[in-house]
Backbone bond lengths (Angstrom), bond angles and torsions (degrees), N, CA, C in turn:
res aa  C-N    CA-C-N  psi(-1)  N-CA   C-N-CA  omega(-1)  CA-C   N-CA-C  phi
1 M - - - 1.465 - - 1.528 108.96 -
2 N 1.380 117.72 126.03 1.455 119.13 -178.64 1.521 110.22 -75.44
3 D 1.352 115.88 171.76 1.457 121.38 -175.62 1.522 112.12 -61.33
4 T 1.338 116.82 -40.02 1.463 119.33 -178.06 1.521 111.15 -65.45
5 S 1.331 117.40 -45.00 1.467 120.40 179.87 1.520 111.39 -63.58
6 G 1.321 116.03 -43.54 1.452 119.54 178.93 1.516 112.14 -63.13
7 R 1.344 115.82 -39.06 1.469 119.87 178.76 1.522 111.44 -66.29
8 L 1.329 116.67 -38.62 1.469 120.12 178.06 1.523 111.16 -63.06
9 L 1.331 116.51 -39.90 1.458 119.64 178.55 1.527 110.90 -65.95
10 R 1.335 117.05 -40.48 1.462 119.62 177.93 1.518 110.75 -65.85
11 L 1.334 117.27 -39.99 1.462 121.30 177.71 1.527 110.48 -62.75
12 L 1.328 116.87 -44.49 1.455 120.62 179.72 1.521 111.08 -63.37
13 S 1.326 116.89 -39.34 1.458 120.66 178.72 1.529 110.63 -61.52
14 L 1.327 117.20 -40.68 1.465 120.42 178.10 1.525 111.29 -66.79
15 L 1.320 116.58 -44.18 1.465 120.53 -176.53 1.518 112.34 -67.66
16 Q 1.333 118.37 -22.25 1.457 120.45 179.00 1.518 111.69 -75.46
17 T 1.324 117.80 -9.36 1.462 120.71 170.81 1.522 108.51 -74.91
18 P 1.345 119.23 128.76 1.467 120.95 -173.65 1.530 113.10 -73.26
19 R 1.325 115.38 78.75 1.463 120.72 177.39 1.516 108.85 -159.47
20 E 1.315 116.91 169.79 1.463 122.62 176.37 1.534 108.37 -90.41
21 W 1.324 116.41 129.75 1.457 121.17 -178.17 1.528 109.78 -109.77
22 P 1.325 119.11 110.89 1.468 120.07 173.47 1.522 110.28 -59.76
23 G 1.333 116.62 144.15 1.452 120.12 -178.91 1.514 112.60 -58.91
24 S 1.331 116.31 -36.59 1.464 119.53 -179.59 1.523 111.63 -65.41
25 E 1.341 116.80 -36.90 1.466 119.75 179.40 1.525 110.75 -69.57
26 L 1.337 116.69 -39.78 1.462 119.47 176.58 1.527 110.71 -62.98
27 A 1.332 115.62 -40.64 1.459 119.35 179.39 1.528 110.95 -61.92
28 D 1.351 116.67 -41.26 1.462 120.50 178.54 1.529 110.86 -65.33
29 R 1.343 116.38 -42.37 1.462 119.94 -178.92 1.530 111.25 -63.56
30 L 1.326 115.89 -40.11 1.468 120.74 -175.86 1.522 112.67 -91.34
31 Q 1.349 116.37 -8.00 1.466 122.21 -179.79 1.523 111.38 58.96
32 V 1.344 114.37 47.86 1.463 121.48 176.60 1.520 107.96 -135.08
33 T 1.315 117.00 -179.32 1.457 121.53 177.98 1.525 110.33 -85.69
34 A 1.344 116.27 162.05 1.461 121.36 176.93 1.529 110.65 -61.01
35 R 1.335 116.72 -33.45 1.471 120.31 178.63 1.526 110.59 -64.30
36 T 1.334 117.03 -39.56 1.461 120.73 178.65 1.529 110.55 -66.00
37 V 1.327 116.59 -38.06 1.464 119.97 177.29 1.523 110.13 -60.48
38 R 1.333 117.24 -45.61 1.465 120.48 179.58 1.529 110.96 -61.12
39 R 1.350 116.38 -40.65 1.450 120.47 179.78 1.532 111.06 -66.44
40 D 1.347 116.98 -39.75 1.463 120.14 178.94 1.529 111.38 -68.38
41 V 1.320 116.89 -35.80 1.464 120.45 177.03 1.531 109.71 -62.16
42 D 1.332 116.55 -41.57 1.463 119.94 177.53 1.530 111.38 -61.56
43 R 1.333 116.86 -37.37 1.458 120.07 178.95 1.531 111.20 -66.89
44 L 1.328 117.04 -39.57 1.460 119.96 176.99 1.523 111.29 -63.39
45 R 1.321 116.33 -38.23 1.459 119.34 177.68 1.519 110.97 -63.59
46 E 1.318 116.62 -38.88 1.463 120.40 178.14 1.525 111.59 -63.69
47 L 1.359 116.22 -28.47 1.462 120.91 179.27 1.524 112.41 -84.15
48 G 1.324 117.28 -0.99 1.463 120.81 176.49 1.510 115.42 101.84
49 Y 1.334 117.79 5.23 1.455 120.04 178.10 1.531 109.22 -88.19
50 P 1.345 118.48 118.76 1.465 120.95 -176.21 1.531 112.18 -78.93
51 V 1.323 116.23 85.95 1.459 121.28 179.86 1.525 108.28 -91.98
52 Q 1.327 115.72 121.98 1.458 121.23 -178.95 1.520 109.82 -102.25
53 A 1.328 116.02 139.41 1.466 121.55 177.70 1.524 108.34 -115.18
54 T 1.331 116.65 133.19 1.464 122.03 176.56 1.513 109.12 -123.28
55 M 1.315 115.28 149.25 1.459 121.20 -177.71 1.520 110.06 -97.85
56 G 1.322 116.61 170.17 1.452 121.89 175.50 1.512 112.90 105.25
57 A 1.357 114.31 177.43 1.464 120.28 -175.74 1.522 112.10 -62.74
58 H 1.346 116.28 -32.31 1.461 119.68 -179.07 1.531 111.30 -105.19
59 G 1.324 116.93 17.83 1.456 121.27 -176.96 1.513 112.57 -84.40
60 G 1.324 114.39 -178.42 1.454 120.36 -179.85 1.514 110.31 155.06
61 Y 1.330 116.66 -152.42 1.460 122.39 -178.29 1.521 109.55 -113.30
62 R 1.339 115.45 144.00 1.456 120.85 174.94 1.522 108.42 -150.73
63 L 1.340 115.08 151.43 1.457 121.04 177.46 1.520 108.24 -89.85
64 T 1.336 116.74 123.11 1.458 121.46 -177.45 1.523 110.33 -111.36
65 A 1.314 115.19 174.70 1.459 120.52 179.15 1.518 110.13 -72.86
66 G 1.323 116.59 138.06 1.458 121.18 178.66 1.515 111.43 -117.90
67 K 1.318 117.26 -171.18 1.456 121.46 179.33 1.524 111.55 -70.52
68 A 1.308 117.09 -30.07 1.459 121.88 177.83 1.518 108.14 -136.23
69 M 1.305 116.02 153.07 1.463 120.56 -177.96 1.521 109.72 -85.89
70 P 1.331 118.14 114.21 1.463 120.08 178.58 1.521 110.53 -72.74
71 P 1.324 117.39 165.64 1.469 119.36 -179.60 1.526 111.14 -59.44
72 L 1.341 115.53 139.90 1.459 120.70 176.85 1.518 109.91 -88.55
73 L 1.317 115.09 147.11 1.455 120.47 177.83 1.523 107.74 -108.16
74 L 1.317 117.25 113.91 1.460 122.04 -176.99 1.519 109.46 -126.47
75 D 1.329 115.89 136.94 1.451 117.76 170.47 1.534 108.19 -86.88
76 D 1.343 116.93 177.75 1.458 120.70 -174.85 1.531 112.01 -59.25
77 E 1.341 116.43 -46.22 1.460 119.88 -177.29 1.524 111.29 -63.89
78 E 1.330 117.18 -39.65 1.466 120.93 179.30 1.526 111.08 -66.31
79 A 1.323 117.00 -40.07 1.462 120.39 179.49 1.523 110.95 -63.19
80 V 1.334 117.31 -43.94 1.460 120.94 178.28 1.526 110.25 -63.49
81 A 1.333 117.10 -43.74 1.463 121.11 -179.24 1.529 111.10 -60.76
82 I 1.329 116.43 -41.79 1.459 120.02 179.96 1.524 110.95 -66.87
83 A 1.317 117.28 -43.18 1.462 120.15 -179.61 1.525 111.49 -62.30
84 V 1.326 116.89 -45.04 1.462 120.45 178.84 1.533 109.90 -64.75
85 G 1.335 116.25 -41.45 1.458 119.65 178.94 1.515 112.72 -63.14
86 L 1.334 117.48 -38.90 1.461 120.57 179.14 1.527 111.22 -66.52
87 R 1.328 116.79 -39.10 1.464 118.77 177.51 1.526 110.49 -64.29
88 A 1.328 116.35 -40.10 1.466 119.44 177.77 1.525 110.84 -66.32
89 A 1.332 116.66 -41.22 1.466 120.52 -179.34 1.509 111.95 -63.49
90 A 1.332 116.87 -31.87 1.465 120.08 179.59 1.520 111.59 -65.29
91 R 1.352 117.01 -19.40 1.460 120.67 179.42 1.523 112.28 -103.15
92 Q 1.333 117.18 -1.82 1.455 119.88 -174.65 1.524 111.44 -96.57
93 P 1.329 116.58 157.67 1.463 121.47 -172.32 1.520 113.84 -87.88
94 V 1.310 118.82 44.16 1.461 120.83 171.86 1.523 106.91 -88.01
95 A 1.317 116.74 117.40 1.463 120.95 -171.06 1.525 111.19 -56.63
96 G 1.335 116.24 126.52 1.446 121.93 173.94 1.507 115.54 79.07
97 I 1.339 117.91 2.19 1.457 118.54 -173.46 1.523 112.81 -99.16
98 A 1.323 118.37 -18.00 1.458 120.11 -175.83 1.525 111.66 -61.30
99 E 1.333 117.21 -48.74 1.456 120.27 -179.03 1.524 111.17 -64.27
100 A 1.347 117.20 -42.89 1.459 120.56 179.11 1.524 110.86 -63.07
101 S 1.333 117.19 -37.21 1.462 121.02 178.95 1.529 110.44 -64.61
102 L 1.314 116.68 -41.17 1.466 119.98 179.57 1.528 111.08 -65.92
103 R 1.342 116.85 -39.37 1.467 119.41 178.54 1.523 110.48 -64.48
104 A 1.340 116.09 -44.31 1.462 119.64 179.92 1.521 111.08 -64.83
105 L 1.339 116.73 -38.08 1.458 120.62 179.58 1.528 110.60 -64.92
106 A 1.317 116.59 -40.64 1.464 120.13 179.26 1.527 110.86 -61.67
107 K 1.325 116.98 -41.13 1.462 120.25 179.06 1.529 111.20 -66.92
108 L 1.334 116.02 -40.46 1.459 119.24 -178.77 1.525 111.03 -67.84
109 Q 1.324 117.29 -40.45 1.459 120.07 -178.44 1.531 112.62 -65.56
110 Q 1.333 116.64 -23.85 1.466 119.54 178.08 1.522 112.33 -66.68
111 V 1.328 116.82 -26.76 1.466 119.84 -176.35 1.526 112.53 -108.82
112 L 1.340 117.70 -2.46 1.457 119.34 177.76 1.522 110.58 -73.35
113 P 1.328 118.35 130.62 1.469 119.23 173.50 1.529 109.84 -63.93
114 P 1.337 117.75 155.38 1.470 120.83 -176.28 1.523 113.64 -53.64
115 R 1.339 117.72 -39.45 1.468 119.58 -177.45 1.522 111.10 -63.57
116 L 1.359 117.59 -36.37 1.464 119.85 177.99 1.526 110.74 -75.68
117 G 1.340 116.63 -34.40 1.454 119.74 176.77 1.517 111.64 -60.70
118 R 1.339 116.42 -38.84 1.465 120.02 178.45 1.524 110.68 -67.24
119 R 1.328 117.51 -37.06 1.466 120.16 178.27 1.522 110.72 -64.39
120 V 1.327 116.37 -41.92 1.465 120.24 179.52 1.524 110.16 -62.48
121 S 1.342 116.88 -45.34 1.463 120.71 -178.90 1.524 111.01 -62.17
122 T 1.339 117.00 -40.37 1.461 121.06 -179.61 1.522 110.80 -65.25
123 L 1.324 116.63 -45.01 1.461 120.27 -178.48 1.522 112.15 -65.72
124 T 1.330 117.50 -44.21 1.464 119.75 -177.96 1.523 111.49 -70.55
125 A 1.338 117.49 -32.31 1.460 119.85 178.14 1.521 110.99 -67.06
126 A 1.330 116.78 -29.96 1.463 121.19 -179.24 1.518 112.45 -85.63
127 T 1.334 117.35 -1.72 1.458 121.35 -178.16 1.521 108.75 -118.17
128 P 1.335 119.08 98.92 1.463 120.46 -177.94 1.521 110.87 -69.11
129 P 1.335 117.58 150.54 1.459 120.06 178.36 1.510 111.40 -65.85
130 T 1.331 116.84 145.36 1.454 122.27 176.96 1.514 109.70 -89.96
131 P 1.343 117.92 157.97 1.460 119.85 179.01 1.516 110.80 -62.17
132 A 1.317 115.67 156.18 1.461 120.21 178.08 1.509 110.26 -63.21
133 A 1.315 116.79 148.38 1.454 121.45 -178.99 1.513 110.28 -74.47
134 A 1.348 113.83 164.13 1.453 119.68 -178.87 1.515 111.59 -72.86
135 S 1.317 118.46 -18.62 1.459 120.40 -178.15 1.523 109.53 -150.10
136 L 1.320 115.95 151.46 1.454 121.48 178.88 1.515 110.52 -83.78
137 V 1.327 115.54 146.99 1.452 121.64 177.28 1.519 108.00 -113.73
138 D 1.322 117.15 131.56 1.453 121.21 179.49 1.525 109.59 -70.39
139 A 1.338 116.37 124.59 1.459 120.71 -175.82 1.522 111.73 -62.84
140 T 1.336 117.42 -35.60 1.467 120.16 -179.97 1.526 110.80 -64.71
141 Q 1.337 116.06 -44.40 1.462 119.64 178.54 1.527 110.50 -61.75
142 L 1.337 115.15 -41.79 1.464 119.86 -179.60 1.523 110.78 -61.34
143 T 1.328 116.59 -41.58 1.462 121.23 -179.17 1.520 111.34 -66.55
144 V 1.328 117.20 -42.90 1.472 121.18 179.25 1.522 110.40 -60.62
145 L 1.323 116.63 -44.91 1.465 120.67 -177.57 1.524 111.38 -68.77
146 A 1.341 116.97 -40.57 1.462 120.27 179.20 1.517 111.17 -65.18
147 A 1.333 117.05 -41.58 1.460 120.43 179.48 1.519 111.00 -65.25
148 A 1.324 117.14 -40.49 1.463 120.70 179.73 1.523 110.92 -65.87
149 A 1.339 116.95 -38.67 1.464 120.08 178.37 1.529 110.90 -64.34
150 S 1.338 116.73 -39.53 1.462 120.57 -179.91 1.522 112.01 -69.23
151 A 1.351 116.32 -36.32 1.465 120.88 -175.25 1.526 112.85 -95.04
152 N 1.348 117.63 2.14 1.474 121.15 -177.78 1.531 111.33 55.86
153 E 1.322 116.01 49.08 1.455 121.94 179.44 1.528 110.14 -113.15
154 R 1.332 115.24 142.93 1.458 120.14 175.08 1.523 110.04 -72.88
155 V 1.329 115.59 148.16 1.463 121.22 174.65 1.522 108.80 -129.07
156 R 1.320 114.90 155.88 1.463 120.82 172.37 1.527 108.47 -120.52
157 F 1.324 115.65 145.38 1.464 120.00 177.61 1.521 109.21 -159.79
158 N 1.326 115.02 167.98 1.461 121.81 171.51 1.523 107.88 -97.06
159 Y 1.329 115.08 138.13 1.462 118.96 -177.53 1.521 110.07 -127.46
160 R 1.346 116.07 126.48 1.461 121.67 178.08 1.530 109.26 -95.77
161 N 1.330 116.72 125.99 1.457 119.38 176.85 1.528 109.90 -80.86
162 H 1.339 117.46 -174.76 1.467 119.89 -174.93 1.519 112.56 -69.24
163 H 1.355 117.03 -12.20 1.462 120.46 174.58 1.524 111.68 -91.88
164 G 1.336 117.58 -2.32 1.458 121.31 -179.86 1.511 114.33 86.51
165 V 1.335 117.59 6.20 1.461 121.74 179.94 1.528 109.03 -84.14
166 A 1.342 116.70 127.54 1.469 121.49 -177.39 1.524 110.94 -97.89
167 T 1.337 115.75 138.47 1.461 121.82 175.19 1.517 108.65 -133.20
168 G 1.326 117.14 151.45 1.449 121.29 176.91 1.517 110.88 -82.25
169 R 1.320 116.88 137.76 1.466 121.62 -178.82 1.529 109.48 -130.33
170 I 1.314 115.34 145.06 1.461 123.01 169.26 1.521 106.34 -124.03
171 V 1.347 116.72 118.09 1.457 120.37 -172.54 1.516 110.50 -136.28
172 E 1.324 114.04 167.31 1.458 122.63 173.79 1.525 107.80 -112.40
173 P 1.344 118.38 98.56 1.468 120.65 -177.46 1.529 112.09 -60.97
174 H 1.328 114.68 140.33 1.464 119.71 178.03 1.523 111.52 -114.61
175 R 1.327 118.25 -54.16 1.466 121.55 -178.65 1.528 110.09 -148.92
176 L 1.345 114.98 151.75 1.460 122.27 167.71 1.522 107.04 -98.14
177 V 1.319 117.02 131.39 1.462 121.78 -174.30 1.525 108.77 -130.39
178 V 1.325 116.97 135.24 1.458 122.26 173.90 1.524 108.09 -102.86
179 V 1.329 116.42 121.65 1.463 122.42 176.75 1.520 107.19 -124.68
180 G 1.337 115.73 124.72 1.460 118.52 -177.02 1.520 109.37 64.20
181 R 1.325 116.04 -116.56 1.465 120.64 -179.70 1.520 111.01 -121.86
182 R 1.318 117.77 29.11 1.462 121.21 -179.71 1.537 110.54 -132.41
183 W 1.348 114.26 154.72 1.457 122.01 173.63 1.528 108.87 -97.98
184 Y 1.345 115.27 140.05 1.467 121.19 178.00 1.530 109.27 -132.80
185 L 1.324 114.69 152.18 1.462 122.04 174.28 1.519 108.48 -111.64
186 L 1.326 116.45 125.11 1.456 121.29 170.58 1.518 107.27 -96.41
187 A 1.331 116.59 121.95 1.456 120.43 -174.84 1.521 109.99 -148.17
188 Y 1.333 114.56 157.95 1.463 120.42 174.67 1.521 107.74 -91.89
189 D 1.325 116.90 119.08 1.461 122.53 -179.42 1.522 108.74 -85.15
190 N 1.337 116.40 113.71 1.461 120.13 -174.19 1.517 113.09 -67.14
191 E 1.318 118.10 -38.96 1.456 120.08 -178.40 1.521 112.12 -71.63
192 R 1.319 117.43 -31.66 1.466 121.15 -179.88 1.522 112.37 -95.59
193 A 1.323 116.51 -5.42 1.465 122.48 176.67 1.525 111.60 52.30
194 D 1.334 115.95 45.74 1.462 119.94 -179.36 1.528 108.85 -160.60
195 W 1.330 115.53 165.04 1.458 121.17 177.35 1.519 109.63 -78.73
196 R 1.329 115.89 139.91 1.455 121.85 -179.10 1.532 110.13 -135.93
197 T 1.336 115.46 152.10 1.450 122.52 175.86 1.521 108.46 -111.46
198 F 1.340 117.43 129.65 1.462 122.48 -177.60 1.524 109.68 -122.10
199 R 1.331 116.25 131.95 1.460 119.92 170.55 1.519 108.36 -73.06
200 I 1.329 116.56 124.84 1.461 119.45 -170.94 1.529 111.86 -70.31
201 D 1.349 117.74 -28.00 1.462 117.87 178.26 1.531 112.03 -70.94
202 R 1.336 117.34 -8.55 1.464 120.81 176.46 1.533 112.31 -100.70
203 I 1.328 116.13 1.22 1.471 120.86 178.78 1.519 109.66 -89.99
204 E 1.333 116.67 134.68 1.464 122.22 179.60 1.521 109.67 -131.92
205 K 1.324 115.85 145.79 1.457 123.47 173.56 1.528 112.33 58.03
206 A 1.314 117.30 42.19 1.466 120.33 177.59 1.517 110.01 -71.03
207 Q 1.326 116.16 132.98 1.462 120.07 176.81 1.524 109.25 -151.65
208 S 1.317 115.32 146.66 1.452 120.55 179.91 1.529 110.29 -72.78
209 T 1.324 116.07 142.62 1.460 120.78 176.11 1.521 111.49 -85.86
210 G 1.344 116.77 -12.43 1.454 120.61 -176.80 1.516 113.66 81.74
211 T 1.345 117.13 -0.57 1.462 121.76 -179.12 1.523 109.67 -92.04
212 R 1.314 116.95 118.92 1.457 121.70 177.55 1.515 110.01 -93.41
213 V 1.330 116.31 140.77 1.463 122.21 -175.70 1.518 109.04 -132.40
214 P 1.333 117.53 156.02 1.463 119.44 174.33 1.526 110.13 -62.21
215 P 1.321 118.80 142.05 1.467 120.28 -178.49 1.525 111.92 -65.24
216 R 1.332 115.89 141.80 1.462 122.27 176.36 1.534 108.81 -106.07
217 Q 1.308 115.55 153.72 1.457 120.44 176.63 1.526 108.99 -110.94
218 P 1.338 117.58 124.53 1.466 119.93 178.33 1.520 110.43 -67.58
219 P 1.338 117.33 164.59 1.470 119.65 -178.01 1.518 114.37 -68.20
220 A 1.333 118.85 -9.68 1.464 121.44 179.66 1.521 108.55 -154.89
221 D 1.329 116.37 173.56 1.453 121.41 173.85 1.524 109.37 -53.09
222 A 1.344 116.68 140.22 1.464 120.73 -172.26 1.524 111.86 -57.68
223 A 1.336 117.75 -49.92 1.461 120.25 -177.76 1.525 111.33 -63.47
224 A 1.341 116.55 -43.08 1.464 120.03 179.42 1.522 111.15 -65.62
225 F 1.333 116.63 -39.36 1.461 120.80 -179.67 1.525 110.54 -63.34
226 V 1.340 116.61 -47.35 1.466 120.59 -178.18 1.520 110.25 -64.18
227 T 1.336 117.64 -44.93 1.459 120.67 -179.42 1.516 111.49 -60.61
228 T 1.327 116.49 -45.02 1.463 120.54 179.61 1.516 111.16 -64.34
229 R 1.324 116.34 -43.80 1.464 119.97 -179.38 1.526 111.34 -63.21
230 L 1.329 116.94 -40.14 1.464 119.64 179.24 1.523 110.81 -64.20
231 Y 1.329 116.69 -39.23 1.463 119.01 178.40 1.519 110.44 -66.93
232 D 1.330 115.96 -40.24 1.465 119.13 179.65 1.526 112.03 -64.13
233 L 1.342 116.65 -31.66 1.461 120.85 -177.06 1.526 113.07 -89.96
234 A 1.339 117.57 -6.67 1.461 120.05 -178.75 1.523 110.00 -65.35
235 P 1.335 118.65 140.15 1.473 120.35 -179.98 1.518 110.92 -64.73
236 V 1.317 116.43 143.87 1.464 122.20 179.96 1.522 109.28 -119.69
237 F 1.327 115.34 154.47 1.457 121.98 -175.68 1.524 109.41 -140.38
238 R 1.345 115.32 162.00 1.459 121.82 170.69 1.521 108.12 -107.25
239 A 1.317 116.23 125.06 1.459 120.90 -179.55 1.520 110.46 -91.17
240 V 1.313 114.53 146.51 1.470 121.95 171.04 1.517 106.58 -125.94
241 A 1.327 117.15 120.91 1.458 121.08 -176.40 1.524 110.04 -147.16
242 T 1.320 115.09 150.80 1.458 121.48 173.56 1.518 108.26 -96.77
243 L 1.339 116.38 126.16 1.458 122.05 -177.38 1.517 110.23 -108.01
244 A 1.323 117.80 137.28 1.469 122.22 176.92 1.519 108.78 -85.06
245 L 1.325 114.56 59.65 1.465 122.60 179.53 1.531 108.44 -146.95
246 P 1.319 117.14 146.46 1.466 118.02 169.21 1.527 109.63 -61.73
247 A 1.300 117.71 149.48 1.455 121.33 -176.40 1.524 111.86 -57.64
248 S 1.345 117.41 -37.09 1.463 120.01 -178.56 1.529 111.29 -65.30
249 Q 1.345 117.02 -41.62 1.461 119.89 178.25 1.531 111.47 -68.60
250 A 1.328 116.00 -38.39 1.463 119.66 178.72 1.527 110.71 -62.45
251 A 1.339 116.69 -39.48 1.459 120.24 179.85 1.520 110.36 -64.00
252 T 1.331 116.56 -39.48 1.459 120.07 179.63 1.529 111.11 -65.84
253 R 1.343 116.44 -43.24 1.458 120.25 -176.65 1.532 112.20 -73.09
254 L 1.316 116.44 -33.79 1.466 119.00 179.05 1.520 111.78 -75.25
255 G 1.337 117.07 -29.54 1.461 120.03 177.24 1.512 112.31 67.63
256 D 1.345 115.18 -142.66 1.465 120.38 -178.71 1.521 110.14 -62.70
257 Y 1.315 115.08 150.26 1.463 121.85 178.79 1.528 111.06 57.22
258 A 1.338 115.63 42.86 1.460 119.88 -179.60 1.518 111.69 -70.80
259 G 1.308 117.57 -19.01 1.455 119.49 -177.12 1.519 110.22 80.87
260 E 1.336 116.64 -146.44 1.465 121.68 -178.33 1.518 109.67 -109.50
261 L 1.339 116.36 129.80 1.458 122.23 178.47 1.528 108.87 -117.42
262 Q 1.337 115.60 124.62 1.464 121.54 -177.73 1.526 108.93 -115.32
263 P 1.339 118.49 112.93 1.482 119.95 178.91 1.525 110.42 -61.79
264 L 1.347 116.02 135.35 1.463 121.48 175.00 1.527 110.57 -104.48
265 D 1.332 116.67 -39.53 1.468 122.90 172.77 1.524 106.43 -158.44
266 D 1.312 117.03 -166.53 1.466 119.85 -175.78 1.533 112.48 -65.09
267 G 1.344 117.22 -25.11 1.454 118.52 -174.11 1.511 115.88 -116.96
268 T 1.335 119.12 -0.06 1.466 121.30 -178.35 1.525 110.32 -137.95
269 C 1.333 114.62 159.58 1.465 120.82 176.95 1.528 109.27 -151.14
270 R 1.311 116.61 162.37 1.461 122.77 176.88 1.538 108.06 -105.04
271 W 1.310 114.91 127.40 1.469 121.06 -178.24 1.516 110.31 -105.10
272 H 1.331 116.63 124.22 1.462 123.82 170.75 1.529 106.23 -110.94
273 S 1.326 116.57 106.60 1.460 120.90 -171.72 1.519 111.91 -77.03
274 V 1.323 114.71 166.16 1.463 120.18 166.15 1.528 107.37 -77.57
275 E 1.320 117.65 167.57 1.464 120.77 -179.86 1.531 110.41 -67.46
276 D 1.322 115.08 134.90 1.466 120.26 176.70 1.524 108.51 -161.25
277 T 1.348 115.67 173.50 1.454 119.72 179.44 1.522 110.56 -75.01
278 I 1.333 116.12 158.91 1.462 121.19 -179.81 1.527 110.79 -58.97
279 D 1.333 116.94 -43.59 1.468 120.22 -178.99 1.518 111.74 -59.23
280 W 1.341 115.88 -45.07 1.464 118.29 -175.97 1.527 111.82 -73.45
281 L 1.335 118.07 -34.63 1.461 120.18 175.60 1.524 110.31 -61.66
282 A 1.341 116.89 -40.37 1.463 120.56 178.35 1.524 110.66 -64.30
283 V 1.330 116.96 -40.75 1.463 120.61 178.80 1.524 110.88 -63.08
284 R 1.321 117.26 -43.94 1.472 120.32 -178.31 1.523 110.83 -63.04
285 L 1.330 116.75 -39.80 1.462 119.18 179.95 1.522 111.62 -67.14
286 T 1.326 117.11 -45.54 1.465 119.66 -176.14 1.526 112.37 -70.10
287 L 1.327 117.75 -23.21 1.469 120.30 179.66 1.529 112.80 -84.93
288 L 1.323 117.85 -2.81 1.458 119.80 -179.05 1.526 112.47 -72.13
289 G 1.332 116.81 -23.32 1.458 120.04 178.84 1.511 113.41 72.75
290 C 1.323 118.24 32.22 1.461 121.97 178.95 1.522 109.32 -145.92
291 D 1.330 116.70 166.90 1.452 120.02 173.19 1.533 109.27 -72.52
292 F 1.302 115.80 151.60 1.469 119.48 178.39 1.525 109.59 -155.01
293 T 1.324 115.99 160.57 1.457 122.99 175.96 1.516 108.33 -129.80
294 V 1.328 116.73 122.85 1.460 121.56 179.57 1.528 109.07 -88.39
295 H 1.319 116.54 128.26 1.463 122.08 179.41 1.525 112.27 -100.04
296 Q 1.288 116.64 -36.98 1.468 121.31 178.98 1.528 109.09 -164.79
297 P 1.336 117.30 157.46 1.470 128.78 5.60 1.520 111.27 -83.00
298 V 1.325 115.65 169.19 1.454 120.01 -179.12 1.521 110.99 -64.81
299 E 1.346 117.49 -29.88 1.459 120.73 178.82 1.529 111.07 -62.90
300 L 1.339 116.95 -37.46 1.460 120.28 178.79 1.522 110.76 -72.72
301 I 1.324 116.78 -37.46 1.459 120.56 177.75 1.525 110.22 -60.85
302 D 1.335 116.62 -47.52 1.469 120.32 179.26 1.525 111.14 -62.62
303 H 1.341 116.01 -40.79 1.470 119.75 -179.40 1.521 110.67 -63.84
304 M 1.335 117.90 -41.56 1.458 120.92 -179.21 1.527 110.81 -66.95
305 R 1.341 117.01 -36.17 1.463 119.59 176.84 1.526 110.90 -63.12
306 Q 1.326 116.08 -45.47 1.467 119.80 179.30 1.524 110.95 -63.94
307 L 1.331 116.00 -40.48 1.459 120.50 178.58 1.521 110.73 -63.38
308 G 1.336 116.86 -42.32 1.457 120.71 178.95 1.517 112.01 -63.49
309 T 1.329 116.37 -38.98 1.469 120.19 178.40 1.516 111.02 -62.93
310 R 1.350 116.65 -43.45 1.466 119.82 -179.81 1.522 111.12 -65.20
311 I 1.335 116.76 -40.90 1.467 120.00 -179.52 1.531 110.62 -65.91
312 T 1.326 115.71 -43.05 1.476 119.58 178.78 1.514 110.83 -61.37
313 R 1.334 116.23 -42.54 1.457 119.93 179.35 1.525 111.59 -64.30
314 A 1.333 115.50 -33.76 1.469 119.77 -177.98 1.526 112.52 -70.24
315 V 1.334 118.15 -28.41 1.464 120.31 -175.52 1.526 112.18 -107.95
316 T 1.328 117.38 1.81 1.462 120.77 178.80 1.512 109.49 -91.47
317 P 1.317 119.72 122.75 1.483 120.33 -179.65 1.515 110.66 -68.42
318 D 1.335 114.85 149.75 1.452 119.26 177.05 1.514 111.23 -63.98
319 T 1.304 115.26 140.49 1.464 119.32 179.49 1.520 110.01 -109.47
């Protein structure tokens, strides 16, 4: 392979990364002049690769969508990553994407050399499927948000809160984050001038505004920020329960934030908890090592019933 062909392949590999590449940075990466970069970009366009050039302080070169998809350039590690990702996507709850993922995987496996095929099989066999998510995510919405986050573009969409009320939002997407079994978008909300977390299954009609902005940095790592924010926003309750323990022993076992303990007799007491999430209240009760009766809230009563059913099913032999 001559120097020009090799340089074109390296240039194409860089441009396939979803970002804007300043000409000076491409020139430094390829160790050529800016004029050579412009000439190589013209050659890629002649080969059918839709390379777009934008002017300004944040301008540069980027590979955009064309009328037909030109051949992709993948190294071994990228090919393996894509194959493993497609197998995982085929099991994930992104609406309408499972079948497309399987079709793409079939095409990719046809061109994978045997050594890479074995690596893919080994990796996927060692990665068990995760349970289905609680809600489906629209693949089109996911793609729009991911592209906007990569290109630092503002998007607008309608967002339904937990009451089902929809509001219009204009945001600057930063990252897509999976927590538990749901997808979330971490974005800077322009109208509220603050960082916000959005459940992606509640986003509708997402579309790019075409406005590019300088990238912002959230106050913490994206995954940590979203997880913390979700915990902070989780509903909290005060539990009332009768414990089959003397109040003094209950206070010792509950430790800090024991709440209020009211002795009923020598062997029982009434517990009025501090505010906490349903999950954590259930954990505190079950770790006490005594019998108890939950009086309120109804959400905790229902949760304990469901938990008891799962535990009973887990220890009951098949008949």
